[in-house]
C-alpha positions as CSV (number, residue, x, y, z in Angstrom):
1,X,0.0,0.0,-0.1
2,X,1.1,3.4,-0.7
3,X,0.9,7.5,-0.4
4,X,2.9,10.8,-0.9
5,X,4.6,13.3,1.0
6,X,7.8,15.6,0.1
7,X,9.1,18.7,-1.4
8,X,8.9,20.2,-5.0
9,X,8.0,23.1,-7.4
10,X,4.3,23.7,-8.2
11,X,3.6,24.4,-11.8
12,X,2.7,28.1,-12.2
13,X,0.0,27.2,-14.5
14,X,-1.8,25.1,-12.1
15,X,-4.7,26.5,-10.3
16,X,-3.9,28.4,-7.3
17,X,-5.4,30.6,-4.6
18,X,-3.7,33.3,-2.4
19,X,-1.9,32.2,0.6
20,X,-4.2,33.9,3.0
21,X,-7.0,32.1,1.6
22,X,-5.1,28.8,2.1
23,X,-4.5,29.7,5.8
24,X,-8.1,30.5,6.2
25,X,-9.4,27.1,4.9
26,X,-6.9,25.1,7.0
27,X,-8.7,23.0,9.3
28,X,-6.4,23.9,12.4
29,X,-8.5,27.4,12.0
30,X,-11.5,25.5,12.9
31,X,-13.2,25.2,9.8
32,X,-14.8,22.2,8.7
33,X,-15.2,20.9,5.1
34,X,-18.8,20.1,3.9
35,X,-19.4,16.5,3.3
36,X,-18.7,15.6,-0.2
37,X,-17.3,18.9,-1.2
38,X,-14.1,19.1,-3.2
39,X,-11.2,20.8,-1.3
40,X,-10.2,24.0,-3.1
41,X,-6.9,24.1,-4.7
42,X,-3.6,25.0,-2.7
43,X,-0.7,27.1,-3.4
44,X,2.6,25.7,-3.4
45,X,5.6,27.9,-3.6
46,X,8.8,27.1,-5.6
47,X,11.1,24.9,-3.3
48,X,8.3,24.4,-0.7
49,X,8.6,21.3,1.1
50,X,5.4,19.3,2.2
51,X,5.7,16.8,4.9
52,X,2.6,14.8,6.0
53,X,2.9,13.6,9.6
54,X,1.5,11.1,12.0
55,X,1.4,11.5,15.5
56,X,0.4,8.5,17.9
57,X,0.4,8.0,21.5
58,X,2.1,5.0,23.5
59,X,-0.8,2.7,22.8
60,X,-0.8,3.4,19.0
61,X,-3.9,6.0,19.0
62,X,-3.8,8.8,16.6
63,X,-3.3,12.2,18.3
64,X,-5.3,14.6,16.3
65,X,-5.6,17.6,18.3
66,X,-2.4,19.2,17.8
67,X,-1.8,22.8,16.6
68,X,0.9,24.2,14.2
69,X,2.7,25.8,17.3
70,X,3.3,22.1,18.8
71,X,5.2,21.2,15.9
72,X,9.0,21.9,15.3
73,X,10.7,20.9,11.7
74,X,14.4,20.6,11.3
75,X,16.2,20.6,7.8
76,X,19.7,19.3,8.1
77,X,19.4,20.1,12.0
78,X,18.3,23.6,11.3
79,X,15.0,24.9,12.6
80,X,12.4,26.0,9.7
81,X,9.4,28.3,9.8
82,X,6.3,26.3,9.1
83,X,4.4,28.1,6.4
84,X,1.4,26.1,6.0
85,X,-0.4,23.6,8.5
86,X,-3.5,21.6,8.2
87,X,-5.0,18.5,10.3
88,X,-7.8,18.0,7.7
89,X,-9.5,14.8,7.6
90,X,-10.4,12.8,4.3
91,X,-7.5,14.3,2.7
92,X,-7.3,13.5,-1.2
93,X,-4.9,10.8,-2.1
94,X,-3.8,8.7,-5.0
95,X,-3.4,5.0,-3.7
96,X,-1.4,2.2,-5.4
97,X,-2.3,-1.0,-4.4
98,X,0.8,-3.6,-4.9
99,X,-0.6,-7.0,-4.6
100,X,2.2,-10.0,-3.9
101,X,1.2,-12.9,-6.2
102,X,4.2,-15.2,-5.4
103,X,4.1,-18.7,-4.3
104,X,4.8,-17.2,-0.5
105,X,1.1,-15.9,-0.5
106,X,-0.5,-19.3,-0.9
107,X,-1.1,-20.2,2.7
108,X,-3.5,-17.2,3.3
109,X,-4.3,-16.3,-0.2
110,X,-8.0,-16.1,0.1
111,X,-7.7,-14.0,3.2
112,X,-5.2,-11.1,1.4
113,X,-7.3,-11.3,-1.8
114,X,-10.1,-10.2,0.4
115,X,-8.0,-7.8,2.3
116,X,-7.0,-6.0,-0.9
117,X,-10.8,-5.9,-2.0
118,X,-11.7,-4.7,1.4
119,X,-8.8,-1.9,1.1
120,X,-10.0,-0.9,-2.3
121,X,-13.6,-0.4,-1.5
122,X,-12.5,1.5,1.8
123,X,-10.3,3.9,0.0
124,X,-12.1,4.3,-3.2
125,X,-15.8,5.1,-2.1
126,X,-16.7,7.0,-5.1
127,X,-15.4,10.6,-4.1
128,X,-13.6,12.1,-6.6
129,X,-11.0,13.0,-4.2
130,X,-9.7,9.6,-4.0
131,X,-8.2,7.6,-7.1
132,X,-6.3,4.4,-6.9
133,X,-4.6,1.8,-9.5
134,X,-3.4,-1.9,-9.0
135,X,-0.1,-3.6,-9.7
136,X,0.4,-7.2,-9.3
137,X,3.8,-8.8,-9.2
138,X,5.1,-12.3,-9.2
139,X,7.7,-13.0,-11.8
140,X,7.1,-9.7,-13.5
141,X,5.5,-6.5,-12.4
142,X,2.2,-5.7,-14.3
143,X,0.0,-2.5,-14.1
144,X,-3.4,-4.5,-13.9
145,X,-5.6,-1.6,-13.5
146,X,-4.6,2.0,-14.2
147,X,-5.4,5.0,-12.0
148,X,-9.2,5.4,-11.8
149,X,-11.7,6.8,-9.3
150,X,-13.8,3.7,-9.4
151,X,-13.2,0.7,-7.2
152,X,-15.1,-1.7,-9.4
153,X,-12.3,-2.3,-12.0
154,X,-9.7,-3.2,-9.2
155,X,-12.0,-5.1,-7.3
156,X,-13.1,-7.4,-10.5
157,X,-9.3,-7.9,-11.1
158,X,-8.6,-8.6,-7.7
159,X,-11.1,-11.4,-7.6
160,X,-9.7,-12.9,-10.6
161,X,-5.9,-13.1,-9.9
162,X,-4.0,-16.1,-8.5
163,X,-0.9,-16.5,-6.8
164,X,2.2,-18.2,-8.4
165,X,5.8,-17.8,-9.3
166,X,8.5,-15.5,-7.9
167,X,8.3,-11.9,-6.4
168,X,9.3,-8.7,-8.4
169,X,8.4,-6.3,-5.7
170,X,11.2,-3.7,-6.6
171,X,10.1,-3.6,-10.2
172,X,6.5,-3.2,-9.0
173,X,7.6,0.0,-7.1
174,X,9.3,1.3,-9.8
175,X,6.3,1.0,-12.2
176,X,3.9,2.2,-10.0
177,X,6.1,5.4,-9.8
178,X,6.9,5.8,-13.4
179,X,4.2,4.1,-15.4
180,X,0.6,4.9,-14.8
181,X,-1.8,7.8,-15.6
182,X,-1.2,11.0,-13.3
183,X,-4.1,12.7,-11.5
184,X,-4.2,16.5,-11.9
185,X,-2.3,18.1,-8.7
186,X,0.0,15.4,-8.0
187,X,1.8,15.0,-5.7
188,X,0.6,17.7,-3.4
189,X,-3.2,17.5,-3.7
190,X,-3.9,14.5,-4.1
191,X,-0.8,13.0,-2.4
192,X,0.6,9.6,-3.5
193,X,0.7,6.6,-1.3
194,X,1.6,2.9,-2.0
195,X,-0.1,-0.2,0.0
196,X,2.1,-3.2,-0.5
197,X,0.4,-6.3,0.5
198,X,3.2,-9.0,0.5
199,X,6.2,-10.4,2.8
200,X,8.5,-7.9,1.3
201,X,10.9,-10.7,-0.3
202,X,12.1,-9.9,-3.8
203,X,13.4,-12.8,-6.1
204,X,12.9,-11.3,-9.8
205,X,13.4,-7.7,-10.0
206,X,15.8,-6.0,-12.2
207,X,15.6,-2.8,-10.0
208,X,17.4,-2.8,-6.7
209,X,16.2,-1.7,-3.2
210,X,18.4,1.6,-3.2
211,X,17.1,2.4,-6.9
212,X,13.2,2.2,-5.9
213,X,13.7,3.9,-2.5
214,X,15.3,6.9,-4.3
215,X,12.5,6.8,-6.8
216,X,9.5,6.7,-4.3
217,X,11.5,9.5,-2.4
218,X,11.9,11.5,-5.7
219,X,8.2,11.1,-6.3
220,X,7.0,12.0,-3.0
221,X,5.4,8.7,-2.4
222,X,4.6,7.4,1.3
223,X,4.8,3.6,1.5
224,X,2.8,1.2,3.8
225,X,2.8,-2.4,4.0
226,X,0.4,-5.2,4.9
227,X,2.9,-8.1,5.7
228,X,1.6,-11.5,4.6
229,X,4.1,-13.4,7.0
230,X,1.9,-16.2,8.7
231,X,1.9,-16.4,12.7
232,X,4.9,-18.6,13.6
233,X,6.9,-17.7,10.5
234,X,9.5,-15.0,9.7
235,X,10.4,-13.6,6.1
236,X,13.7,-12.2,5.1
237,X,12.1,-9.5,3.2
238,X,10.7,-8.1,6.3
239,X,13.4,-5.7,6.5
240,X,12.6,-4.4,3.0
241,X,9.2,-3.5,3.8
242,X,10.4,-1.8,7.1
243,X,13.0,0.3,5.4
244,X,10.6,1.3,2.5
245,X,8.0,2.3,5.0
246,X,10.1,4.2,7.5
247,X,12.0,6.1,4.9
248,X,9.0,7.3,3.2
249,X,6.8,8.1,6.4
250,X,4.8,5.0,6.2
251,X,4.6,1.9,8.5
252,X,4.2,-1.9,8.3
253,X,1.2,-3.7,9.7
254,X,1.3,-7.4,10.9
255,X,-1.9,-8.7,10.9
256,X,-1.3,-12.3,11.4
257,X,1.3,-12.0,14.2
258,X,0.3,-12.2,17.7
259,X,-3.4,-12.9,17.1
260,X,-3.6,-15.4,19.8
261,X,-1.6,-13.8,22.7
262,X,-4.6,-13.6,24.7
263,X,-5.8,-17.3,24.0
264,X,-5.2,-19.8,26.7
265,X,-2.5,-22.1,25.5
266,X,-0.9,-19.5,23.4
267,X,2.5,-21.1,21.9
268,X,1.6,-24.5,23.4
269,X,0.2,-26.1,20.3
270,X,2.3,-26.7,17.3
271,X,1.2,-27.8,14.0
272,X,2.7,-28.7,10.6
273,X,1.1,-25.5,9.4
274,X,2.8,-23.1,11.8
275,X,2.7,-22.7,15.7
276,X,-0.9,-22.3,16.1
277,X,-3.0,-22.4,19.3
278,X,-6.3,-22.4,17.2
279,X,-6.1,-25.4,14.5
280,X,-6.0,-23.9,10.9
281,X,-9.4,-24.9,9.1
282,X,-11.6,-24.2,12.1
283,X,-13.9,-21.5,12.4
284,X,-12.1,-20.0,15.4
285,X,-8.9,-19.8,13.3
286,X,-10.6,-18.0,10.5
287,X,-12.2,-15.4,12.6
288,X,-8.9,-14.7,14.0
289,X,-7.2,-14.2,10.7
290,X,-10.3,-12.4,9.3
291,X,-10.2,-9.9,12.3
292,X,-6.5,-9.3,12.4
293,X,-6.7,-8.4,8.6
294,X,-9.7,-6.3,9.0
295,X,-7.8,-4.2,11.8
296,X,-4.9,-3.9,9.5
297,X,-6.9,-2.5,6.8
298,X,-8.9,-0.1,9.0
299,X,-5.3,1.0,10.5
300,X,-3.8,1.9,7.2
301,X,-6.8,3.4,5.5
302,X,-7.4,5.7,8.6
303,X,-3.7,6.9,8.7
304,X,-3.6,7.4,4.9
305,X,-6.4,10.0,4.9
306,X,-5.9,11.5,8.4
307,X,-2.4,13.3,8.8
308,X,-1.0,16.7,9.8
309,X,0.4,18.3,6.6
310,X,3.2,20.7,7.1
311,X,5.0,22.8,4.6
312,X,8.0,25.0,4.8
313,X,10.6,26.9,2.3
314,X,14.1,25.7,3.3
315,X,16.2,28.2,4.9
316,X,19.3,26.1,5.0
317,X,22.6,26.4,6.0
318,X,25.3,27.4,3.4
319,X,27.7,24.6,4.2
320,X,24.7,22.1,3.6
321,X,23.1,23.6,0.6
322,X,25.0,21.6,-2.1
323,X,23.7,18.0,-0.6
324,X,21.8,16.0,-3.0
325,X,19.8,14.5,-0.1
326,X,18.5,16.5,2.8
327,X,17.5,14.8,6.1
328,X,14.1,16.1,8.0
329,X,13.3,15.7,11.7
330,X,10.0,16.6,13.1
331,X,9.5,17.0,16.8
332,X,6.1,18.1,18.9
333,X,5.5,19.5,22.3
334,X,4.1,16.4,23.6
335,X,5.5,13.4,25.6
336,X,5.3,9.8,25.0
337,X,4.3,9.8,21.5
338,X,5.6,8.4,18.2
339,X,6.1,10.7,15.2
340,X,6.2,9.2,11.6
341,X,7.1,11.5,8.8
342,X,9.6,11.1,5.7
343,X,13.3,11.1,6.7
344,X,14.4,13.4,4.0
345,X,14.0,14.8,0.4
346,X,16.1,15.2,-2.9
347,X,15.8,19.2,-3.5
348,X,16.9,18.7,-7.1
349,X,14.9,17.2,-9.9
350,X,11.8,17.1,-7.9
351,X,8.7,16.5,-10.1
352,X,6.2,19.5,-10.3
353,X,2.4,19.3,-9.8
354,X,0.8,17.5,-12.6
355,X,-1.8,19.3,-14.7
356,X,-3.2,15.8,-15.6
357,X,-3.2,14.0,-18.9
C-alpha cells in the first residue's frame, strides 16, 4: 500500500489561491469541510517542502488535536518556519495497491485477496478526491488496472488473480512510480501513497531496493505495508518493507502476528502449518485471521487519509546547501508520542504538480 509526501516546485499554470485564503481554509483554524465538497486548490511555492506527519500515543492511537505551534521542523538540523499547517480529515490521495502474487502468499491467499478488496472499497468510496490503481507482481510486475476513481475495475481484477511464481517487488514499486496515469494536482493535492500487500521478499526484480527507494522519495510517495507473513513464521523480506515504510513516512502492519496472545494455550499447540493455538481450518482460526486483517485495513486506511500536513520553504545553512539529499526531523511538544514522517528529500529534480493527462 502506498501515499505521498515531499518537496517540489508547483507548476505556475496550475490553479492556485492566495496564501491567505489557504491559511483561512486550513482545518487548524476550526473550519470544517462540507461532506462531499471538493477541496479547494492549494498554492505551493517553488522549493517548498511538504511533509505529511502522523502522531500516535503509546497505545498506537492517533493524536489528532495538535496545532501548528506544537510542531518543530528541522532541515539538516536547522529549525524551519512552518508556512502552512493542516489537520484536515479525508485528505485527497492517489493510492497504489501492490499485490504480491508469489508462491509465498498461498497459505493465506484467500484472506489477503479479501483484504485487498476491502482496502480498495474502503479507500475508493466513489468520492472524486480519491483515486487508485493496481499493480500485481510475481515473476514480473504488471499494471493490472490504471489510475481510476472507481473501485470496481480494481475489485474485479483482484477477484480473478491467482498466486504463483517469484516476486518482483522492487520492479512493482518502480512501475507504480513511473508508468501509470497521473491525476491533476499530484503529488501535492492529491498526495501519493503505495500500499504493499506481501511479505517484502524479492526474487525477480531488475531494479534494486536502493534504486526504488530513491525513486519513491523523489516522487513524494509514502509507502505502507500489510505483511502476509503467517503466525509462527518469519520472512527475510520483512526488512525491505520496514525500510521502505520508515524512509517514506509509512509503516508496516502485521495482521497475522500475535493474534492468539490472549488465548489460553498460546504457543503450546504446534502444527505442521505453523505454531498455532487454534487449529487451521476451524471457524475460530478463520475468525482470528479475518479479524486481524480487517484491523490492519482500518489502521492503514485511517492513517492514509488523516495526517497533519506541514509545509516550509527551506532556510538552509550554506555549508549544507549542496547536499543531494537533505534530512528532515519533526518534533512535537508532547511527551510519550511516536512521530512518523519521511526522513528526508532530494531538493534537485523533484517533480512539479501535474496538470493531468
